[in-house]
Every structure is written in C-alpha cells, then in structure tokens.
A tleap script that builds the chain and sets N, CA, C and O, in Angstrom:
source leaprc.protein.ff14SB
mol = sequence {
  NTYR LEU THR GLY HIE SER LEU GLY GLY ALA
  LEU ALA THR LEU ALA SER SER VAL VAL GLU
  ALA ASN ALA THR TYR SER PHE GLY ALA PRO
  ARG VAL GLY ASN LYS ALA PHE ALA GLN ALA
  LEU SER SER LYS HIE VAL TYR ARG ILE VAL
  TYR GLY ARG ASP ILE ALA PRO SER TYR PRO
  HIE PRO LEU LEU GLY TYR CYS HIE GLY GLY
  GLU ARG TRP GLN LEU GLY SER ASP GLY ALA
  LEU VAL GLN GLY SER GLU TRP ARG ASP TRP
  PHE HIE PHE PRO VAL ALA LYS GLY VAL LEU
  ASP HIE ARG VAL ALA ASN TYR ALA ASP GLY
  LEU ALA TYR PRO ARG HIE ASP ARG CARG
}
set mol.1.N position { -44.544 -74.813 116.630 }
set mol.1.CA position { -44.805 -76.035 115.833 }
set mol.1.C position { -43.669 -76.792 115.754 }
set mol.1.O position { -42.648 -76.104 115.773 }
set mol.2.N position { -43.475 -78.098 115.663 }
set mol.2.CA position { -42.563 -78.843 115.286 }
set mol.2.C position { -42.880 -79.885 114.241 }
set mol.2.O position { -43.916 -80.541 114.349 }
set mol.3.N position { -42.049 -80.076 113.236 }
set mol.3.CA position { -42.413 -80.853 112.225 }
set mol.3.C position { -41.297 -81.589 111.533 }
set mol.3.O position { -40.214 -81.007 111.575 }
set mol.4.N position { -41.325 -82.622 110.972 }
set mol.4.CA position { -40.205 -83.077 110.140 }
set mol.4.C position { -40.744 -84.413 109.494 }
set mol.4.O position { -41.745 -85.014 109.883 }
set mol.5.N position { -39.903 -84.793 108.416 }
set mol.5.CA position { -40.277 -86.097 107.750 }
set mol.5.C position { -39.051 -87.063 107.879 }
set mol.5.O position { -37.884 -86.728 107.672 }
set mol.6.N position { -39.426 -88.155 108.203 }
set mol.6.CA position { -38.333 -89.346 108.391 }
set mol.6.C position { -37.584 -89.105 109.738 }
set mol.6.O position { -38.141 -89.014 110.832 }
set mol.7.N position { -36.230 -89.013 109.503 }
set mol.7.CA position { -35.378 -88.640 110.864 }
set mol.7.C position { -35.799 -87.265 111.421 }
set mol.7.O position { -35.768 -87.056 112.634 }
set mol.8.N position { -36.186 -86.343 110.552 }
set mol.8.CA position { -36.583 -85.000 110.940 }
set mol.8.C position { -37.832 -85.210 111.847 }
set mol.8.O position { -37.957 -84.550 112.878 }
set mol.9.N position { -38.723 -86.097 111.473 }
set mol.9.CA position { -39.919 -86.449 112.193 }
set mol.9.C position { -39.614 -86.824 113.508 }
set mol.9.O position { -40.118 -86.295 114.499 }
set mol.10.N position { -38.660 -87.878 113.529 }
set mol.10.CA position { -38.164 -88.599 114.725 }
set mol.10.C position { -37.602 -87.504 115.752 }
set mol.10.O position { -37.847 -87.584 116.956 }
set mol.11.N position { -36.776 -86.399 115.154 }
set mol.11.CA position { -36.168 -85.459 116.014 }
set mol.11.C position { -37.264 -84.490 116.535 }
set mol.11.O position { -37.191 -83.965 117.646 }
set mol.12.N position { -38.339 -84.273 115.617 }
set mol.12.CA position { -39.463 -83.380 116.179 }
set mol.12.C position { -40.177 -84.017 117.310 }
set mol.12.O position { -40.474 -83.306 118.270 }
set mol.13.N position { -40.496 -85.311 117.309 }
set mol.13.CA position { -41.066 -86.196 118.322 }
set mol.13.C position { -40.197 -86.145 119.552 }
set mol.13.O position { -40.726 -85.932 120.643 }
set mol.14.N position { -38.904 -86.326 119.448 }
set mol.14.CA position { -38.102 -86.237 120.641 }
set mol.14.C position { -38.148 -84.747 121.335 }
set mol.14.O position { -38.316 -84.538 122.537 }
set mol.15.N position { -37.968 -83.800 120.352 }
set mol.15.CA position { -37.943 -82.427 120.871 }
set mol.15.C position { -39.257 -82.043 121.515 }
set mol.15.O position { -39.227 -81.195 122.406 }
set mol.16.N position { -40.453 -82.606 121.138 }
set mol.16.CA position { -41.746 -82.312 121.775 }
set mol.16.C position { -41.826 -82.763 123.131 }
set mol.16.O position { -42.758 -82.432 123.865 }
set mol.17.N position { -40.796 -83.577 123.529 }
set mol.17.CA position { -40.931 -84.226 125.083 }
set mol.17.C position { -40.333 -82.987 125.971 }
set mol.17.O position { -40.652 -82.857 127.153 }
set mol.18.N position { -39.463 -82.111 125.324 }
set mol.18.CA position { -38.768 -81.171 126.178 }
set mol.18.C position { -39.036 -79.696 125.819 }
set mol.18.O position { -38.682 -78.772 126.552 }
set mol.19.N position { -39.694 -79.527 124.629 }
set mol.19.CA position { -39.820 -78.068 124.138 }
set mol.19.C position { -41.403 -77.912 124.222 }
set mol.19.O position { -42.175 -78.787 123.830 }
set mol.20.N position { -41.786 -76.734 124.762 }
set mol.20.CA position { -43.324 -76.455 124.663 }
set mol.20.C position { -43.660 -75.902 123.074 }
set mol.20.O position { -43.215 -74.875 122.561 }
set mol.21.N position { -44.509 -76.825 122.511 }
set mol.21.CA position { -44.836 -76.403 121.124 }
set mol.21.C position { -46.463 -76.438 121.053 }
set mol.21.O position { -47.125 -77.060 121.883 }
set mol.22.N position { -47.018 -75.735 120.020 }
set mol.22.CA position { -48.721 -75.918 119.996 }
set mol.22.C position { -48.797 -77.308 119.579 }
set mol.22.O position { -49.636 -77.961 120.200 }
set mol.23.N position { -48.124 -77.944 118.668 }
set mol.23.CA position { -48.394 -79.269 118.197 }
set mol.23.C position { -47.164 -79.837 117.421 }
set mol.23.O position { -46.372 -79.028 116.937 }
set mol.24.N position { -47.005 -80.850 117.310 }
set mol.24.CA position { -45.833 -81.748 116.614 }
set mol.24.C position { -46.589 -82.596 115.541 }
set mol.24.O position { -47.562 -83.302 115.804 }
set mol.25.N position { -46.024 -82.444 114.279 }
set mol.25.CA position { -46.386 -83.267 113.287 }
set mol.25.C position { -45.211 -84.044 112.553 }
set mol.25.O position { -44.350 -83.414 111.938 }
set mol.26.N position { -45.200 -85.247 112.623 }
set mol.26.CA position { -44.236 -85.913 111.973 }
set mol.26.C position { -44.818 -86.788 110.842 }
set mol.26.O position { -45.891 -87.382 110.949 }
set mol.27.N position { -43.964 -86.823 109.664 }
set mol.27.CA position { -44.389 -87.587 108.553 }
set mol.27.C position { -43.426 -88.679 108.336 }
set mol.27.O position { -42.247 -88.386 108.137 }
set mol.28.N position { -43.796 -89.868 108.353 }
set mol.28.CA position { -42.987 -91.092 107.986 }
set mol.28.C position { -41.884 -91.373 109.111 }
set mol.28.O position { -40.829 -91.948 108.843 }
set mol.29.N position { -42.201 -90.939 110.340 }
set mol.29.CA position { -41.107 -91.150 111.300 }
set mol.29.C position { -40.947 -92.428 111.940 }
set mol.29.O position { -41.980 -93.009 112.269 }
set mol.30.N position { -39.864 -92.955 112.168 }
set mol.30.CA position { -39.602 -94.184 112.871 }
set mol.30.C position { -39.840 -93.953 114.473 }
set mol.30.O position { -39.852 -92.860 115.039 }
set mol.31.N position { -40.030 -95.271 115.085 }
set mol.31.CA position { -40.146 -95.141 116.414 }
set mol.31.C position { -39.027 -94.510 117.212 }
set mol.31.O position { -37.890 -94.784 116.830 }
set mol.32.N position { -39.156 -93.724 118.240 }
set mol.32.CA position { -38.011 -93.089 118.756 }
set mol.32.C position { -38.048 -93.256 120.433 }
set mol.32.O position { -37.242 -92.656 121.144 }
set mol.33.N position { -38.996 -94.070 120.924 }
set mol.33.CA position { -39.012 -94.046 122.386 }
set mol.33.C position { -39.734 -95.422 122.826 }
set mol.33.O position { -40.338 -96.146 122.034 }
set mol.34.N position { -39.595 -95.653 124.092 }
set mol.34.CA position { -40.404 -96.777 124.793 }
set mol.34.C position { -41.799 -96.355 125.225 }
set mol.34.O position { -42.300 -95.241 125.077 }
set mol.35.N position { -42.390 -97.525 125.832 }
set mol.35.CA position { -43.863 -97.188 126.252 }
set mol.35.C position { -43.979 -96.100 127.094 }
set mol.35.O position { -44.935 -95.354 126.880 }
set mol.36.N position { -43.125 -95.799 128.128 }
set mol.36.CA position { -43.084 -94.721 129.088 }
set mol.36.C position { -42.872 -93.386 128.231 }
set mol.36.O position { -43.602 -92.459 128.581 }
set mol.37.N position { -42.129 -93.165 127.327 }
set mol.37.CA position { -41.964 -92.065 126.535 }
set mol.37.C position { -43.221 -91.783 125.856 }
set mol.37.O position { -43.730 -90.665 125.929 }
set mol.38.N position { -43.904 -93.021 125.004 }
set mol.38.CA position { -45.112 -92.703 124.448 }
set mol.38.C position { -46.141 -92.225 125.268 }
set mol.38.O position { -46.930 -91.407 124.794 }
set mol.39.N position { -46.267 -92.645 126.540 }
set mol.39.CA position { -47.330 -92.325 127.408 }
set mol.39.C position { -47.169 -90.769 127.673 }
set mol.39.O position { -48.092 -89.960 127.572 }
set mol.40.N position { -45.745 -90.442 128.058 }
set mol.40.CA position { -45.549 -88.983 128.247 }
set mol.40.C position { -45.923 -88.008 127.300 }
set mol.40.O position { -46.170 -86.856 127.658 }
set mol.41.N position { -45.992 -88.397 126.024 }
set mol.41.CA position { -46.653 -87.734 124.874 }
set mol.41.C position { -48.066 -87.549 124.768 }
set mol.41.O position { -48.560 -86.688 124.040 }
set mol.42.N position { -48.824 -88.452 125.580 }
set mol.42.CA position { -50.163 -88.464 125.520 }
set mol.42.C position { -50.910 -87.146 125.980 }
set mol.42.O position { -52.036 -86.837 125.589 }
set mol.43.N position { -50.120 -86.392 126.881 }
set mol.43.CA position { -50.715 -84.976 127.118 }
set mol.43.C position { -50.253 -83.860 126.260 }
set mol.43.O position { -50.495 -82.698 126.586 }
set mol.44.N position { -49.603 -84.151 125.184 }
set mol.44.CA position { -49.209 -83.076 124.144 }
set mol.44.C position { -49.819 -83.442 122.925 }
set mol.44.O position { -50.262 -84.563 122.676 }
set mol.45.N position { -49.830 -82.422 122.139 }
set mol.45.CA position { -50.568 -82.491 120.789 }
set mol.45.C position { -49.423 -82.856 119.651 }
set mol.45.O position { -48.718 -82.066 119.023 }
set mol.46.N position { -49.457 -84.303 119.580 }
set mol.46.CA position { -48.477 -84.992 118.903 }
set mol.46.C position { -49.096 -85.713 117.710 }
set mol.46.O position { -49.778 -86.693 118.010 }
set mol.47.N position { -48.989 -85.415 116.410 }
set mol.47.CA position { -49.648 -86.299 115.533 }
set mol.47.C position { -48.599 -86.874 114.475 }
set mol.47.O position { -47.775 -86.152 113.914 }
set mol.48.N position { -48.711 -88.194 114.268 }
set mol.48.CA position { -47.884 -88.990 113.284 }
set mol.48.C position { -48.821 -89.278 112.003 }
set mol.48.O position { -49.857 -89.942 111.991 }
set mol.49.N position { -48.253 -88.670 111.023 }
set mol.49.CA position { -49.002 -89.130 109.674 }
set mol.49.C position { -48.016 -89.869 108.843 }
set mol.49.O position { -46.872 -89.505 108.571 }
set mol.50.N position { -48.682 -91.064 108.444 }
set mol.50.CA position { -48.206 -92.104 107.618 }
set mol.50.C position { -48.896 -92.356 106.296 }
set mol.50.O position { -50.100 -92.583 106.180 }
set mol.51.N position { -47.960 -92.289 105.249 }
set mol.51.CA position { -48.537 -92.465 103.916 }
set mol.51.C position { -48.573 -93.911 103.474 }
set mol.51.O position { -47.616 -94.681 103.559 }
set mol.52.N position { -49.768 -94.206 102.995 }
set mol.52.CA position { -49.757 -95.713 102.405 }
set mol.52.C position { -49.179 -96.647 103.317 }
set mol.52.O position { -49.544 -96.706 104.491 }
set mol.53.N position { -48.302 -97.372 102.834 }
set mol.53.CA position { -47.437 -98.456 103.527 }
set mol.53.C position { -46.191 -98.064 103.883 }
set mol.53.O position { -45.330 -98.936 103.994 }
set mol.54.N position { -45.899 -96.853 104.098 }
set mol.54.CA position { -44.479 -96.320 104.461 }
set mol.54.C position { -43.823 -97.291 105.390 }
set mol.54.O position { -44.433 -97.667 106.390 }
set mol.55.N position { -42.517 -97.756 105.100 }
set mol.55.CA position { -41.929 -98.824 105.858 }
set mol.55.C position { -41.080 -98.104 107.091 }
set mol.55.O position { -40.809 -98.754 108.100 }
set mol.56.N position { -40.744 -96.933 106.965 }
set mol.56.CA position { -40.064 -96.274 108.148 }
set mol.56.C position { -40.650 -96.301 109.386 }
set mol.56.O position { -39.940 -96.484 110.375 }
set mol.57.N position { -41.931 -96.135 109.497 }
set mol.57.CA position { -42.527 -96.156 110.792 }
set mol.57.C position { -42.629 -97.483 111.508 }
set mol.57.O position { -43.053 -97.572 112.660 }
set mol.58.N position { -42.194 -98.590 110.727 }
set mol.58.CA position { -42.189 -99.810 111.023 }
set mol.58.C position { -40.996 -100.077 111.826 }
set mol.58.O position { -40.968 -101.138 112.450 }
set mol.59.N position { -39.960 -99.234 111.906 }
set mol.59.CA position { -38.528 -99.457 112.565 }
set mol.59.C position { -38.511 -98.442 113.693 }
set mol.59.O position { -39.255 -97.461 113.704 }
set mol.60.N position { -37.537 -98.752 114.740 }
set mol.60.CA position { -37.080 -100.154 115.040 }
set mol.60.C position { -38.218 -100.969 115.643 }
set mol.60.O position { -39.173 -100.407 116.179 }
set mol.61.N position { -38.125 -102.199 115.562 }
set mol.61.CA position { -39.020 -103.033 115.742 }
set mol.61.C position { -39.559 -103.056 117.229 }
set mol.61.O position { -38.727 -102.946 118.129 }
set mol.62.N position { -40.800 -103.183 117.521 }
set mol.62.CA position { -41.448 -103.116 118.890 }
set mol.62.C position { -40.820 -104.201 119.826 }
set mol.62.O position { -40.679 -104.025 121.036 }
set mol.63.N position { -40.475 -105.276 119.196 }
set mol.63.CA position { -39.914 -106.378 120.104 }
set mol.63.C position { -38.468 -105.774 120.644 }
set mol.63.O position { -37.922 -106.481 121.491 }
set mol.64.N position { -37.848 -104.682 120.304 }
set mol.64.CA position { -36.742 -104.144 120.837 }
set mol.64.C position { -36.994 -103.156 121.934 }
set mol.64.O position { -36.118 -102.519 122.520 }
set mol.65.N position { -38.396 -103.090 122.168 }
set mol.65.CA position { -38.879 -102.061 123.148 }
set mol.65.C position { -39.349 -100.736 122.751 }
set mol.65.O position { -39.827 -99.919 123.538 }
set mol.66.N position { -39.176 -100.540 121.371 }
set mol.66.CA position { -39.765 -99.131 120.883 }
set mol.66.C position { -41.233 -98.973 120.686 }
set mol.66.O position { -41.915 -99.965 120.431 }
set mol.67.N position { -41.741 -97.835 120.784 }
set mol.67.CA position { -43.140 -97.683 120.592 }
set mol.67.C position { -43.319 -96.181 120.208 }
set mol.67.O position { -42.658 -95.238 120.643 }
set mol.68.N position { -44.340 -96.144 119.309 }
set mol.68.CA position { -44.841 -94.867 118.618 }
set mol.68.C position { -45.626 -93.960 119.969 }
set mol.68.O position { -46.170 -94.540 120.909 }
set mol.69.N position { -45.564 -92.730 119.858 }
set mol.69.CA position { -46.326 -91.796 120.784 }
set mol.69.C position { -47.174 -91.008 119.738 }
set mol.69.O position { -46.886 -90.877 118.548 }
set mol.70.N position { -48.212 -90.530 120.348 }
set mol.70.CA position { -49.037 -89.509 119.695 }
set mol.70.C position { -50.051 -90.223 118.826 }
set mol.70.O position { -50.004 -91.440 118.645 }
set mol.71.N position { -51.036 -89.374 118.254 }
set mol.71.CA position { -52.033 -89.916 117.395 }
set mol.71.C position { -51.643 -90.222 116.114 }
set mol.71.O position { -50.900 -89.433 115.530 }
set mol.72.N position { -52.073 -91.390 115.491 }
set mol.72.CA position { -51.614 -91.913 114.215 }
set mol.72.C position { -52.685 -91.478 113.249 }
set mol.72.O position { -53.889 -91.667 113.420 }
set mol.73.N position { -52.096 -90.842 112.156 }
set mol.73.CA position { -53.143 -90.422 111.007 }
set mol.73.C position { -52.606 -91.140 109.807 }
set mol.73.O position { -51.395 -91.237 109.603 }
set mol.74.N position { -53.521 -91.642 109.016 }
set mol.74.CA position { -53.169 -92.455 107.841 }
set mol.74.C position { -53.566 -91.516 106.501 }
set mol.74.O position { -54.734 -91.190 106.293 }
set mol.75.N position { -52.557 -91.154 105.696 }
set mol.75.CA position { -52.630 -90.506 104.483 }
set mol.75.C position { -52.681 -91.384 103.189 }
set mol.75.O position { -51.769 -92.132 102.837 }
set mol.76.N position { -53.833 -91.202 102.541 }
set mol.76.CA position { -54.015 -92.247 101.486 }
set mol.76.C position { -53.567 -91.543 100.163 }
set mol.76.O position { -53.496 -90.314 100.153 }
set mol.77.N position { -53.259 -92.276 99.036 }
set mol.77.CA position { -52.821 -91.812 97.829 }
set mol.77.C position { -53.939 -90.839 97.178 }
set mol.77.O position { -53.715 -90.034 96.274 }
set mol.78.N position { -55.104 -91.048 97.766 }
set mol.78.CA position { -56.229 -90.240 97.220 }
set mol.78.C position { -56.270 -88.727 97.914 }
set mol.78.O position { -56.974 -87.799 97.516 }
set mol.79.N position { -55.444 -88.695 98.930 }
set mol.79.CA position { -55.346 -87.462 99.822 }
set mol.79.C position { -56.282 -87.590 101.117 }
set mol.79.O position { -56.256 -86.707 101.975 }
set mol.80.N position { -57.065 -88.655 101.228 }
set mol.80.CA position { -57.716 -88.928 102.320 }
set mol.80.C position { -56.958 -88.925 103.697 }
set mol.80.O position { -55.986 -89.675 103.787 }
set mol.81.N position { -57.297 -88.179 104.740 }
set mol.81.CA position { -56.376 -88.260 105.948 }
set mol.81.C position { -57.490 -88.694 106.992 }
set mol.81.O position { -58.482 -88.022 107.271 }
set mol.82.N position { -57.159 -89.923 107.516 }
set mol.82.CA position { -58.121 -90.543 108.496 }
set mol.82.C position { -57.213 -91.002 109.759 }
set mol.82.O position { -56.052 -91.404 109.681 }
set mol.83.N position { -57.947 -90.863 110.881 }
set mol.83.CA position { -57.227 -91.326 112.100 }
set mol.83.C position { -57.222 -92.896 112.194 }
set mol.83.O position { -58.301 -93.486 112.142 }
set mol.84.N position { -56.165 -93.522 112.317 }
set mol.84.CA position { -56.111 -94.978 112.364 }
set mol.84.C position { -55.209 -95.515 113.358 }
set mol.84.O position { -54.275 -94.920 113.894 }
set mol.85.N position { -55.608 -96.762 113.554 }
set mol.85.CA position { -54.769 -97.593 114.520 }
set mol.85.C position { -53.427 -98.025 113.797 }
set mol.85.O position { -53.262 -97.848 112.590 }
set mol.86.N position { -52.510 -98.588 114.602 }
set mol.86.CA position { -51.170 -98.952 114.172 }
set mol.86.C position { -51.442 -99.937 113.151 }
set mol.86.O position { -52.268 -100.816 113.395 }
set mol.87.N position { -50.803 -99.895 111.952 }
set mol.87.CA position { -50.798 -100.924 110.887 }
set mol.87.C position { -49.888 -101.966 111.138 }
set mol.87.O position { -48.709 -101.680 110.926 }
set mol.88.N position { -50.155 -103.201 111.569 }
set mol.88.CA position { -49.326 -104.101 111.973 }
set mol.88.C position { -48.970 -105.290 110.836 }
set mol.88.O position { -48.084 -106.103 111.098 }
set mol.89.N position { -49.628 -105.347 109.684 }
set mol.89.CA position { -49.371 -106.285 108.764 }
set mol.89.C position { -48.362 -106.005 107.780 }
set mol.89.O position { -48.512 -106.418 106.630 }
set mol.90.N position { -47.198 -105.247 108.168 }
set mol.90.CA position { -46.411 -104.976 107.206 }
set mol.90.C position { -45.507 -105.899 106.673 }
set mol.90.O position { -44.769 -105.551 105.751 }
set mol.91.N position { -45.468 -106.996 107.119 }
set mol.91.CA position { -44.735 -108.226 106.530 }
set mol.91.C position { -45.281 -108.804 105.371 }
set mol.91.O position { -44.641 -109.609 104.695 }
set mol.92.N position { -46.654 -108.372 105.046 }
set mol.92.CA position { -47.240 -108.886 103.921 }
set mol.92.C position { -47.433 -108.042 102.724 }
set mol.92.O position { -48.482 -108.149 102.088 }
set mol.93.N position { -46.457 -107.162 102.342 }
set mol.93.CA position { -46.429 -106.414 101.324 }
set mol.93.C position { -44.920 -106.287 100.839 }
set mol.93.O position { -43.992 -106.369 101.644 }
set mol.94.N position { -44.722 -106.078 99.451 }
set mol.94.CA position { -43.395 -105.865 99.017 }
set mol.94.C position { -42.728 -104.664 99.675 }
set mol.94.O position { -43.231 -103.558 99.876 }
set mol.95.N position { -41.500 -105.089 99.973 }
set mol.95.CA position { -40.713 -104.063 100.705 }
set mol.95.C position { -40.347 -102.882 99.763 }
set mol.95.O position { -39.997 -101.818 100.272 }
set mol.96.N position { -40.405 -103.010 98.501 }
set mol.96.CA position { -40.044 -102.005 97.608 }
set mol.96.C position { -41.251 -101.021 97.932 }
set mol.96.O position { -40.886 -99.900 98.289 }
set mol.97.N position { -42.631 -101.238 97.871 }
set mol.97.CA position { -43.749 -100.524 98.047 }
set mol.97.C position { -43.604 -99.579 99.254 }
set mol.97.O position { -43.921 -98.393 99.167 }
set mol.98.N position { -43.121 -100.128 100.380 }
set mol.98.CA position { -43.054 -99.568 101.539 }
set mol.98.C position { -41.935 -98.595 101.327 }
set mol.98.O position { -42.161 -97.449 101.715 }
set mol.99.N position { -40.760 -98.841 100.777 }
set mol.99.CA position { -39.688 -97.802 100.587 }
set mol.99.C position { -40.222 -96.640 99.647 }
set mol.99.O position { -39.999 -95.459 99.913 }
set mol.100.N position { -40.892 -97.018 98.604 }
set mol.100.CA position { -41.447 -95.878 97.607 }
set mol.100.C position { -42.388 -95.036 98.348 }
set mol.100.O position { -42.436 -93.821 98.153 }
set mol.101.N position { -43.165 -95.660 99.220 }
set mol.101.CA position { -44.367 -94.800 100.061 }
set mol.101.C position { -43.585 -93.918 100.893 }
set mol.101.O position { -44.211 -92.909 101.218 }
set mol.102.N position { -42.310 -93.997 101.372 }
set mol.102.CA position { -41.689 -93.074 102.330 }
set mol.102.C position { -41.344 -91.889 101.665 }
set mol.102.O position { -41.179 -90.918 102.404 }
set mol.103.N position { -41.175 -91.698 100.327 }
set mol.103.CA position { -40.750 -90.537 99.720 }
set mol.103.C position { -41.493 -89.233 100.144 }
set mol.103.O position { -42.723 -89.228 100.165 }
set mol.104.N position { -40.824 -88.209 100.458 }
set mol.104.CA position { -41.503 -86.927 101.028 }
set mol.104.C position { -42.456 -86.364 99.930 }
set mol.104.O position { -43.426 -85.663 100.220 }
set mol.105.N position { -42.157 -86.677 98.769 }
set mol.105.CA position { -43.241 -86.166 97.642 }
set mol.105.C position { -44.546 -86.775 97.739 }
set mol.105.O position { -45.557 -86.179 97.366 }
set mol.106.N position { -44.568 -88.108 98.295 }
set mol.106.CA position { -45.924 -88.641 98.583 }
set mol.106.C position { -46.756 -87.793 99.569 }
set mol.106.O position { -47.913 -87.411 99.392 }
set mol.107.N position { -46.029 -87.585 100.552 }
set mol.107.CA position { -46.578 -86.927 101.604 }
set mol.107.C position { -47.179 -85.388 101.190 }
set mol.107.O position { -48.290 -84.994 101.544 }
set mol.108.N position { -46.354 -84.708 100.482 }
set mol.108.CA position { -46.459 -83.249 99.997 }
set mol.108.C position { -47.730 -83.257 99.143 }
set mol.108.O position { -48.667 -82.481 99.334 }
set mol.109.N position { -47.685 -84.345 98.030 }
set mol.109.CA position { -48.797 -84.410 97.091 }
set mol.109.C position { -50.118 -84.798 97.952 }
set mol.109.O position { -51.160 -84.176 97.742 }
set mol.110.N position { -50.074 -85.681 98.781 }
set mol.110.CA position { -51.217 -85.984 99.515 }
set mol.110.C position { -51.740 -85.022 100.356 }
set mol.110.O position { -52.951 -85.067 100.574 }
set mol.111.N position { -51.010 -84.082 100.917 }
set mol.111.CA position { -51.421 -82.945 101.619 }
set mol.111.C position { -51.716 -81.634 100.741 }
set mol.111.O position { -52.189 -80.672 101.346 }
set mol.112.N position { -51.503 -81.529 99.524 }
set mol.112.CA position { -51.460 -80.500 98.745 }
set mol.112.C position { -52.865 -79.758 98.622 }
set mol.112.O position { -53.063 -78.547 98.720 }
set mol.113.N position { -53.837 -80.817 98.373 }
set mol.113.CA position { -55.130 -80.088 98.329 }
set mol.113.C position { -56.028 -80.564 99.304 }
set mol.113.O position { -55.983 -81.755 99.609 }
set mol.114.N position { -56.863 -79.780 99.853 }
set mol.114.CA position { -57.849 -80.105 101.002 }
set mol.114.C position { -58.775 -80.925 100.339 }
set mol.114.O position { -59.187 -80.702 99.200 }
set mol.115.N position { -59.141 -81.982 101.127 }
set mol.115.CA position { -60.226 -82.957 100.739 }
set mol.115.C position { -61.575 -82.719 101.741 }
set mol.115.O position { -61.393 -82.444 102.927 }
set mol.116.N position { -62.706 -82.822 101.274 }
set mol.116.CA position { -63.930 -82.555 101.957 }
set mol.116.C position { -64.076 -83.863 102.836 }
set mol.116.O position { -64.895 -83.801 103.754 }
set mol.117.N position { -63.436 -84.933 102.673 }
set mol.117.CA position { -63.723 -86.145 103.413 }
set mol.117.C position { -62.804 -86.256 104.645 }
set mol.117.O position { -62.865 -87.217 105.411 }
set mol.118.N position { -61.924 -85.194 104.802 }
set mol.118.CA position { -61.000 -85.204 106.073 }
set mol.118.C position { -61.779 -84.894 107.258 }
set mol.118.O position { -62.777 -84.175 107.201 }
set mol.119.N position { -61.303 -85.471 108.438 }
set mol.119.CA position { -62.091 -85.407 109.462 }
set mol.119.C position { -61.371 -84.421 110.529 }
set mol.119.O position { -61.912 -84.180 111.608 }
savepdb mol mol.pdb
quit
C-alpha cells in the first residue's frame, strides 16, 4: 500500500505509476501529472480522498496541463465518505476555508470512526 497527505500523497501517486502496490490512498494531494498519466493510473487501484473544500487538490491549475488520476472520494466533516466527481467551483469559497480544510487532523478525525453510510 502507498499513502500520504499533501506532498506525501502526491509522491504516493507518482510512485504508484512505477511500484506494484495493492492500492494507493492520497489525502489532500495536488495534481501531479497530465491526462496521459491520469489515464495510465486507471488500471491501478488509486484513490484520492478530499476533505471538505481542501484547496491543495485544486493546484496546479488544469490550464497548465495538470490532471488528477484515480478515483475521487469526498470526505465530509460528518465522516461521510462518498465517491464524487471533481469539485470545480473552488473560486466561490473563502481561501481560508480551503486552507483550514487541508489540515491532516481533519482527515484523521473524519476517518477515525466507521460510518454506516459509507459505500
């Protein structure tokens, strides 16, 4: 298994392209590759977990050619973990909220107790 938060998640995602792992779990990781890289990850078990409106996964901007790979899962403040599409409306919330949502403690707290509503 490969895992990491923020830069560690980015490195785990990069490593998943060259290391055989059962699965890769990144938490609040930024984009690390282009569309071809993301497509190459589609045959692997790569899962991206994003808490609330964490701002780090919004960078670097897609207009620069960066793209996320793997399945995106949204972790809510109530601990609900649901598969979701890319949240693109990040321009419409306070940046401070996105920075605060990036804290590793949010991810740890959100995943600390199993919820019955997880899929």
